[in-house]
C-alpha positions, -999 to +999 in steps of 0.1 A: +000+000+000+014+034-009+006+060+018+007+098+016+038+118+026+042+135+059+061+167+067+094+164+085+083+188+112+058+163+126+083+136+136+090+148+171+053+147+178+050+113+160+079+098+180+062+108+212+029+095+200+042+061+190+067+054+217+055+071+248+054+044+275+063+017+250+099+009+241+132+027+238+138+039+203+160+063+183+161+080+149+191+082+127+186+111+104+202+119+070+193+151+053+200+164+019+189+198+005+189+203-032+168+222-058+147+239-032+136+206-017+145+190+016+144+152+019+149+133+051+154+095+055+146+083+091+161+049+100+142+036+130+156+008+151+130-013+169+129-042+192+116-074+177+086-076+200+074-042+188+080-045+150+044-056+142+029-029+163+047-001+146+034-010+112-001-010+126+004+024+141+018+038+109-012+024+089-036+040+114-020+073+111-024+070+073+002+096+067+035+077+065+052+064+034+072+032+043+099+024+018+115-007+032+122-027+063+147-054+073+171-066+100+207-058+108+232-069+133+244-043+159+270-047+186+260-036+221+288-028+245+281-035+282+298-021+312+318-053+316+335-046+283+319-076+266+300-074+233+268-091+222+255-093+187+218-085+187+193-085+158+172-054+155+144-046+131+145-013+113+123+007+090+132+034+065+107+063+063+111+088+035+097+123+039+097+150+013+091+185+023+093+217+002+114+241+023+091+270+014+062+253+033+051+269+066+057+252+099+028+230+108+003+239+135+012+218+166-019+226+186-026+188+187-003+159+192-006+148+156-016+175+131-012+170+094+001+199+074-028+214+054-039+180+041-071+169+058-093+146+039-114+175+026-084+194+014-067+166-005-076+170-042-073+148-073-058+169-101-060+156-137-035+175-159-041+177-196-014+188-221-017+208-253-011+201-289+021+183-299+030+176-263+023+148-238+019+140-201+056+144-198+054+182-198+039+181-163+070+164-148+078+194-126+042+200-114+032+164-105+058+159-077+051+194-063+013+187-060+020+152-047+044+165-021+015+185-007-005+154-004-027+156-035-034+129-060-023+137-095-031+120-128-014+130-160-029+119-193-015+112-227-042+121-252-046+100-284-015+101-306+004+121-279+032+113-256+035+076-252+000+069-266+004+043-294-020+058-318-008+079-348-024+112-356-035+097-390-057+072-370-075+099-350-104+114-370-123+135-344-117+156-314-137+132-293-113+104-304-084+126-295-099+131-260-108+094-254-079+088-229-091+117-207-128+107-209-119+071-200-101+082-169-130+104-157-155+077-165-136+052-144-136+074-113-155+061-082-191+073-081-187+101-055-152+113-065-148+148-081-116+161-097-099+193-105-094+194-143-064+214-156-061+220-193-032+237-210-034+255-244-055+232-267-061+211-236-087+237-225-111+222-251-104+187-239-113+195-204-144+215-216-155+183-234-150+163-202-170+189-182-198+186-208-199+149-205-193+144-168-205+176-150-210+158-117-174+146-117-157+179-118-152+204-090-136+231-111-120+234-146-087+253-146-076+268-179-039+274-180-034+300-208-058+277-226-086+279-251-118+286-232-150+279-252-183+296-245-219+283-250-228+308-277-205+296-304-192+264-320-163+248-301-139+258-329-147+295-326-122+302-299-093+286-318-102+303-351-103+338-336-069+332-320-053+319-352-067+349-371-045+372-350-013+354-354+009+364-384+016+336-409+053+344-405+052+331-370+045+296-383+073+297-410+089+265-398+058+247-386+047+219-409+010+216-419-004+186-437-037+174-449-045+143-429-078+127-437-106+151-428-083+173-407-051+193-408-022+180-389+007+202-377+042+198-362+057+229-345+091+239-359+121+246-336+122+283-343+085+287-334+090+267-302+121+286-291+108+321-298+070+318-292+065+289-268+096+281-248+114+315-247+117+315-209+123+278-204+156+262-197+177+248-226+171+213-210+134+217-213+137+229-249+158+198-257+129+177-242+103+191-266+126+186-295+130+150-286+094+142-276+073+164-299+047+146-320+024+157-348-010+168-337-041+187-349-063+216-338-093+196-352-109+228-364-127+210-392-144+186-367-150+211-339-168+234-364-194+207-370-200+199-333-228+213-312-222+242-288-212+233-253-244+235-231-252+256-201-265+226-183-232+206-188-200+226-194-216+259-185-227+246-151-192+239-138-170+265-121-141+277-142-108+294-134-081+308-156-043+311-150-029+340-170+007+338-183+018+374-188+045+368-214+028+341-234+036+347-271+015+318-283-018+328-268-013+365-263-021+383-230-048+403-248-065+372-262-063+355-228-081+385-213-107+385-241-115+348-234-119+355-197-144+383-204-162+363-230-167+330-212-176+342-176-146+328-157-151+325-120-115+329-108-085+345-124-049+341-112-018+355-129+018+343-132+041+372-140+069+364-164+055+331-175+057+321-212+033+296-227+049+267-208+043+279-172+046+243-159+082+243-170+094+279-165+074+287-134+065+254-118+063+265-081+042+295-090+018+273-110+016+247-083+007+274-058-020+288-082-035+254-087-037+246-050-052+280-042-079+276-068-087+240-059-090+249-022-121+270-030-141+241-043-156+209-028 
């Protein structure tokens, strides 16, 4: 069983809770601080007669992640200068704590850090065109370190999905992996949907089909449809405002009843990834796949309904230096579609999850905390 993480600050209280009036124990602590994260590995030595009890206690606390256990020989020196080999049971407990987190409230003996059952969210993160679930690799561990559940989805013909874009005829087919995840959720579970760029239309479709499964839809500098126009409208208006020269090295091809596209390196480096690291730019060059905006199909679809998509709360995360979906167009979509909450990440390009991961993680958690 994989259990949630627990903040390092709580271990003094935890030790007192588990071992008060029980058996002697000690913690051996190794700490490493790197990349703004603090990780601590606790090696707990236990007497054999208590080893079963500790796992029961950990399970009941439901906030410990046990990595491994085992036995090891230790030499105890007595006052008579003789030595005795004894077999002790140990358990490794790994805790991951962002160093920017506040100290926990220790008003009670065991107090979890911001993660009560009600505050733990299930985020489903949806990528944009030509990308894949891999682009959330910085965000997923940040949200999980705060105790949340995170699902990242490869849409059809994207990331590691085995389909080719030639085999995906409609936007609904393109969205199938996301729709299958939401359909498989337990009956009473609700999720926080996050769509980036074209992924805004994917989460809108999911909200339309499963309105009772979504707490809030978050549009990260993403296309936000309304209920007055065809789903393609918001893409068409955006593309109209982009000079053709911006797409000079982007490849467009007729692919069945749709147009496929593959972003060129110049477009990516100057309009999409301009504030990202060189390492992240190398990732997209290695992992990019042909995709489509599915304008032809979306122009034939029905409008999203007020009873489905329109009934779900929506939030927007503005990226102020996005050169793919301009700041002006982001603001126009917000005004046009009746967004409930707006947050802003200053200095973020189109790929906020890569160039401003901590800021985006904070935004997502602040938005999600408002909805149940």
